[in-house]
Structures are given as structure tokens and as C-alpha cells.
MOPAC internal coordinates of N, CA, C and O (Angstrom, degrees):
PM7 1SCF
backbone

  N    0.0000 0     0.00 0     0.00 0    0    0    0
  C    1.4504 1     0.00 0     0.00 0    1    0    0
  C    1.5229 1   110.56 1     0.00 0    2    1    0
  O    1.2310 1   120.86 1   -43.95 1    3    2    1
  N    1.3068 1   115.96 1   136.05 1    3    2    1
  C    1.4512 1   121.34 1   178.49 1    5    3    2
  C    1.5207 1   109.71 1   -98.48 1    6    5    3
  O    1.2310 1   120.79 1   -42.19 1    7    6    5
  N    1.3146 1   116.09 1   137.81 1    7    6    5
  C    1.4584 1   120.15 1   173.22 1    9    7    6
  C    1.5202 1   108.45 1  -121.50 1   10    9    7
  O    1.2310 1   121.33 1   -32.28 1   11   10    9
  N    1.3227 1   115.07 1   147.72 1   11   10    9
  C    1.4633 1   122.13 1   178.44 1   13   11   10
  C    1.5227 1   108.29 1  -131.98 1   14   13   11
  O    1.2310 1   120.92 1   -13.27 1   15   14   13
  N    1.3244 1   115.84 1   166.73 1   15   14   13
  C    1.4589 1   121.44 1   177.54 1   17   15   14
  C    1.5231 1   107.87 1  -110.64 1   18   17   15
  O    1.2310 1   120.88 1   -49.93 1   19   18   17
  N    1.3282 1   115.93 1   130.07 1   19   18   17
  C    1.4621 1   120.75 1   178.20 1   21   19   18
  C    1.5271 1   108.75 1   -64.80 1   22   21   19
  O    1.2310 1   119.83 1   -53.24 1   23   22   21
  N    1.3380 1   117.92 1   126.76 1   23   22   21
  C    1.4687 1   119.95 1   179.92 1   25   23   22
  C    1.5320 1   112.69 1   -71.28 1   26   25   23
  O    1.2310 1   120.07 1   166.67 1   27   26   25
  N    1.3133 1   117.46 1   -13.33 1   27   26   25
  C    1.4712 1   121.37 1  -178.81 1   29   27   26
  C    1.5275 1   111.87 1   -89.39 1   30   29   27
  O    1.2310 1   120.55 1   131.46 1   31   30   29
  N    1.3553 1   116.55 1   -48.54 1   31   30   29
  C    1.4683 1   119.22 1  -174.04 1   33   31   30
  C    1.5316 1   113.64 1  -121.62 1   34   33   31
  O    1.2310 1   120.47 1   178.77 1   35   34   33
  N    1.3467 1   116.71 1    -1.23 1   35   34   33
  C    1.4640 1   123.67 1   177.74 1   37   35   34
  C    1.5283 1   114.22 1    67.66 1   38   37   35
  O    1.2310 1   120.27 1  -159.46 1   39   38   37
  N    1.3328 1   117.10 1    20.54 1   39   38   37
  C    1.4604 1   120.94 1   175.99 1   41   39   38
  C    1.5240 1   109.87 1   -73.15 1   42   41   39
  O    1.2310 1   120.59 1   -32.26 1   43   42   41
  N    1.3234 1   116.48 1   147.74 1   43   42   41
  C    1.4619 1   121.25 1   174.27 1   45   43   42
  C    1.5309 1   107.76 1   -81.16 1   46   45   43
  O    1.2310 1   120.45 1   -51.55 1   47   46   45
  N    1.3271 1   116.75 1   128.45 1   47   46   45
  C    1.4605 1   122.05 1  -179.58 1   49   47   46
  C    1.5170 1   107.80 1  -122.50 1   50   49   47
  O    1.2310 1   120.65 1   -50.43 1   51   50   49
  N    1.3331 1   116.36 1   129.57 1   51   50   49
  C    1.4587 1   121.16 1   176.67 1   53   51   50
  C    1.5219 1   108.20 1   -94.23 1   54   53   51
  O    1.2310 1   120.74 1   -56.30 1   55   54   53
  N    1.3278 1   116.19 1   123.70 1   55   54   53
  C    1.4635 1   120.66 1   177.13 1   57   55   54
  C    1.5223 1   108.89 1   -78.85 1   58   57   55
  O    1.2310 1   120.67 1   -46.99 1   59   58   57
  N    1.3180 1   116.33 1   133.01 1   59   58   57
  C    1.4510 1   121.11 1   179.56 1   61   59   58
  C    1.5315 1   110.08 1   -72.52 1   62   61   59
  O    1.2310 1   121.24 1   -26.45 1   63   62   61
  N    1.3270 1   115.23 1   153.55 1   63   62   61
  C    1.4608 1   120.35 1   175.46 1   65   63   62
  C    1.5250 1   108.26 1   -58.54 1   66   65   63
  O    1.2310 1   120.52 1   -42.41 1   67   66   65
  N    1.3176 1   116.61 1   137.59 1   67   66   65
  C    1.4546 1   120.62 1   179.76 1   69   67   66
  C    1.5212 1   113.53 1    92.95 1   70   69   67
  O    1.2310 1   120.13 1   177.46 1   71   70   69
  N    1.3242 1   117.36 1    -2.54 1   71   70   69
  C    1.4673 1   120.36 1   176.47 1   73   71   70
  C    1.5267 1   108.64 1   -64.52 1   74   73   71
  O    1.2310 1   120.52 1   -42.81 1   75   74   73
  N    1.3315 1   116.61 1   137.19 1   75   74   73
  C    1.4548 1   121.20 1  -176.93 1   77   75   74
  C    1.5268 1   111.07 1  -118.47 1   78   77   75
  O    1.2310 1   121.01 1   -24.06 1   79   78   77
  N    1.3276 1   115.68 1   155.94 1   79   78   77
  C    1.4648 1   121.32 1   174.60 1   81   79   78
  C    1.5262 1   108.37 1   -60.62 1   82   81   79
  O    1.2310 1   120.86 1   -44.03 1   83   82   81
  N    1.3204 1   115.97 1   135.97 1   83   82   81
  C    1.4594 1   121.15 1  -179.31 1   85   83   82
  C    1.5224 1   112.69 1    94.50 1   86   85   83
  O    1.2310 1   120.37 1   168.43 1   87   86   85
  N    1.3281 1   116.90 1   -11.57 1   87   86   85
  C    1.4589 1   120.80 1   179.61 1   89   87   86
  C    1.5288 1   109.91 1   -72.31 1   90   89   87
  O    1.2310 1   120.84 1   -34.53 1   91   90   89
  N    1.3303 1   115.99 1   145.47 1   91   90   89
  C    1.4634 1   121.47 1   177.00 1   93   91   90
  C    1.5253 1   107.54 1   -99.51 1   94   93   91
  O    1.2310 1   121.14 1   -53.06 1   95   94   93
  N    1.3346 1   115.42 1   126.94 1   95   94   93
  C    1.4543 1   120.86 1   175.87 1   97   95   94
  C    1.5271 1   107.94 1  -119.76 1   98   97   95
  O    1.2310 1   120.60 1   -16.12 1   99   98   97
  N    1.3211 1   116.47 1   163.88 1   99   98   97
  C    1.4575 1   121.20 1   179.88 1  101   99   98
  C    1.5185 1   108.66 1  -115.64 1  102  101   99
  O    1.2310 1   120.47 1   -48.65 1  103  102  101
  N    1.3262 1   116.72 1   131.35 1  103  102  101
  C    1.4585 1   120.83 1   177.44 1  105  103  102
  C    1.5258 1   107.98 1   -66.45 1  106  105  103
  O    1.2310 1   120.01 1   -54.33 1  107  106  105
  N    1.3328 1   117.59 1   125.67 1  107  106  105
  C    1.4687 1   119.85 1  -179.06 1  109  107  106
  C    1.5338 1   112.88 1   -69.81 1  110  109  107
  O    1.2310 1   119.77 1   162.07 1  111  110  109
  N    1.3247 1   118.05 1   -17.93 1  111  110  109
  C    1.4623 1   120.62 1  -178.51 1  113  111  110
  C    1.5306 1   112.46 1   -88.72 1  114  113  111
  O    1.2310 1   120.41 1   129.00 1  115  114  113
  N    1.3526 1   116.82 1   -51.00 1  115  114  113
  C    1.4710 1   118.70 1  -174.32 1  117  115  114
  C    1.5296 1   113.06 1  -108.85 1  118  117  115
  O    1.2310 1   119.70 1   168.40 1  119  118  117
  N    1.3458 1   118.19 1   -11.60 1  119  118  117
  C    1.4565 1   121.19 1   175.13 1  121  119  118
  C    1.5136 1   116.04 1    82.46 1  122  121  119
  O    1.2310 1   120.10 1  -174.32 1  123  122  121
  N    1.3402 1   117.42 1     5.68 1  123  122  121
  C    1.4582 1   120.20 1  -179.28 1  125  123  122
  C    1.5388 1   109.69 1   -74.48 1  126  125  123
  O    1.2310 1   120.63 1   -32.48 1  127  126  125
  N    1.3363 1   116.41 1   147.52 1  127  126  125
  C    1.4666 1   121.39 1   176.03 1  129  127  126
  C    1.5204 1   109.35 1   -80.66 1  130  129  127
  O    1.2310 1   120.87 1   -47.34 1  131  130  129
  N    1.3327 1   115.94 1   132.66 1  131  130  129
  C    1.4561 1   122.21 1   179.86 1  133  131  130
  C    1.5135 1   109.68 1  -125.15 1  134  133  131
  O    1.2310 1   120.83 1   -38.50 1  135  134  133
  N    1.3375 1   116.02 1   141.50 1  135  134  133
  C    1.4613 1   121.26 1   176.30 1  137  135  134
  C    1.5199 1   109.09 1  -102.87 1  138  137  135
  O    1.2310 1   120.74 1   -50.22 1  139  138  137
  N    1.3327 1   116.19 1   129.78 1  139  138  137
  C    1.4580 1   120.85 1   176.44 1  141  139  138
  C    1.5229 1   107.42 1   -74.33 1  142  141  139
  O    1.2310 1   120.66 1   -60.49 1  143  142  141
  N    1.3411 1   116.34 1   119.51 1  143  142  141
  C    1.4621 1   120.40 1  -176.40 1  145  143  142
  C    1.5214 1   113.02 1  -105.01 1  146  145  143
  O    1.2310 1   119.94 1   164.16 1  147  146  145
  N    1.3306 1   117.71 1   -15.84 1  147  146  145
  C    1.4659 1   121.89 1   178.68 1  149  147  146
  C    1.5192 1   108.64 1  -161.32 1  150  149  147
  O    1.2310 1   120.93 1   -23.06 1  151  150  149
  N    1.3337 1   115.83 1   156.94 1  151  150  149
  C    1.4593 1   120.30 1   179.16 1  153  151  150
  C    1.5185 1   113.49 1  -116.41 1  154  153  151
  O    1.2310 1   119.72 1   156.72 1  155  154  153
  N    1.3308 1   118.14 1   -23.28 1  155  154  153
  C    1.4548 1   119.42 1  -177.28 1  157  155  154
  C    1.5194 1   110.41 1  -138.59 1  158  157  155
  O    1.2310 1   118.58 1   -90.34 1  159  158  157
  N    1.3239 1   120.32 1    89.66 1  159  158  157
  C    1.4755 1   125.17 1     0.71 1  161  159  158
  C    1.5230 1   111.27 1   -77.47 1  162  161  159
  O    1.2310 1   120.94 1   -22.74 1  163  162  161
  N    1.3175 1   115.80 1   157.26 1  163  162  161
  C    1.4646 1   121.61 1  -179.13 1  165  163  162
  C    1.5235 1   110.26 1   -65.84 1  166  165  163
  O    1.2310 1   120.93 1   -40.75 1  167  166  165
  N    1.3307 1   115.82 1   139.25 1  167  166  165
  C    1.4609 1   121.22 1   178.53 1  169  167  166
  C    1.5236 1   109.17 1  -150.65 1  170  169  167
  O    1.2310 1   121.19 1   -33.69 1  171  170  169
  N    1.3241 1   115.34 1   146.31 1  171  170  169
  C    1.4680 1   121.55 1   175.44 1  173  171  170
  C    1.5202 1   108.86 1  -134.40 1  174  173  171
  O    1.2310 1   121.14 1   -21.26 1  175  174  173
  N    1.3289 1   115.42 1   158.74 1  175  174  173
  C    1.4593 1   120.83 1   171.80 1  177  175  174
  C    1.5204 1   107.34 1  -142.56 1  178  177  175
  O    1.2310 1   121.05 1   -15.35 1  179  178  177
  N    1.3206 1   115.60 1   164.65 1  179  178  177
  C    1.4610 1   119.38 1   179.42 1  181  179  178
  C    1.5206 1   109.08 1   -57.71 1  182  181  179
  O    1.2310 1   121.00 1   -48.60 1  183  182  181
  N    1.3240 1   115.69 1   131.40 1  183  182  181
  C    1.4639 1   120.23 1  -179.69 1  185  183  182
  C    1.5237 1   108.99 1   -68.93 1  186  185  183
  O    1.2310 1   120.27 1   -35.96 1  187  186  185
  N    1.3328 1   117.09 1   144.04 1  187  186  185
  C    1.4702 1   119.02 1   177.38 1  189  187  186
  C    1.5245 1   109.47 1   -62.82 1  190  189  187
  O    1.2310 1   121.21 1   -41.15 1  191  190  189
  N    1.3174 1   115.29 1   138.85 1  191  190  189
  C    1.4615 1   119.42 1  -179.98 1  193  191  190
  C    1.5218 1   109.43 1   -72.80 1  194  193  191
  O    1.2310 1   121.45 1   -45.06 1  195  194  193
  N    1.3308 1   114.83 1   134.94 1  195  194  193
  C    1.4602 1   119.93 1   176.04 1  197  195  194
  C    1.5222 1   108.37 1   -71.27 1  198  197  195
  O    1.2310 1   120.76 1   -44.11 1  199  198  197
  N    1.3167 1   116.15 1   135.89 1  199  198  197
  C    1.4615 1   119.35 1   176.01 1  201  199  198
  C    1.5277 1   108.40 1   -79.75 1  202  201  199
  O    1.2310 1   120.75 1   -63.34 1  203  202  201
  N    1.3090 1   116.17 1   116.66 1  203  202  201
  C    1.4657 1   120.53 1  -179.60 1  205  203  202
  C    1.5208 1   109.66 1   -84.54 1  206  205  203
  O    1.2310 1   121.18 1   -41.88 1  207  206  205
  N    1.3149 1   115.36 1   138.12 1  207  206  205
  C    1.4575 1   121.16 1   175.74 1  209  207  206
  C    1.5224 1   106.33 1  -103.98 1  210  209  207
  O    1.2310 1   120.94 1   -74.00 1  211  210  209
  N    1.3155 1   115.82 1   106.00 1  211  210  209
  C    1.4599 1   120.45 1  -176.65 1  213  211  210
  C    1.5260 1   110.44 1   -93.19 1  214  213  211
  O    1.2310 1   120.49 1  -145.93 1  215  214  213
  N    1.3208 1   116.68 1    34.07 1  215  214  213
  C    1.4570 1   120.40 1   175.48 1  217  215  214
  C    1.5243 1   113.71 1    76.58 1  218  217  215
  O    1.2310 1   120.87 1  -154.84 1  219  218  217
  N    1.3255 1   115.94 1    25.16 1  219  218  217
  C    1.4642 1   119.23 1  -179.76 1  221  219  218
  C    1.5132 1   110.78 1   -77.89 1  222  221  219
  O    1.2310 1   120.10 1   180.00 1  223  222  221

């Protein structure tokens, strides 16, 4: 099992089996979206924010 540290709140997060690079996970402590950037060793970074189109 791979564990990573949330870059936002420093919580320990266990990656589930089958997690893939590029997958978006949610920190169970602070709720921020994280992108899995590597698996060996496991690493995550803040997911890029989606640009919302508010009908402009």
C-alpha cells in the first residue's frame, strides 16, 4: 500500500489498490482535490483547478 501526504493539510492518505497516475483523489481530511503524479514512490500534488464557464 502506498501512502502520501496531502500538500494542503499534511494528512496521511492511503492510496487504494488500482490507483493510477493522473487519477484525481480527494483528501479525506480537508477535501482538496489531488492529482496522483507518481506511484513508485507515490506522490500527489494539488489538482489543477477546472476553469468554470459561468456563461460569459
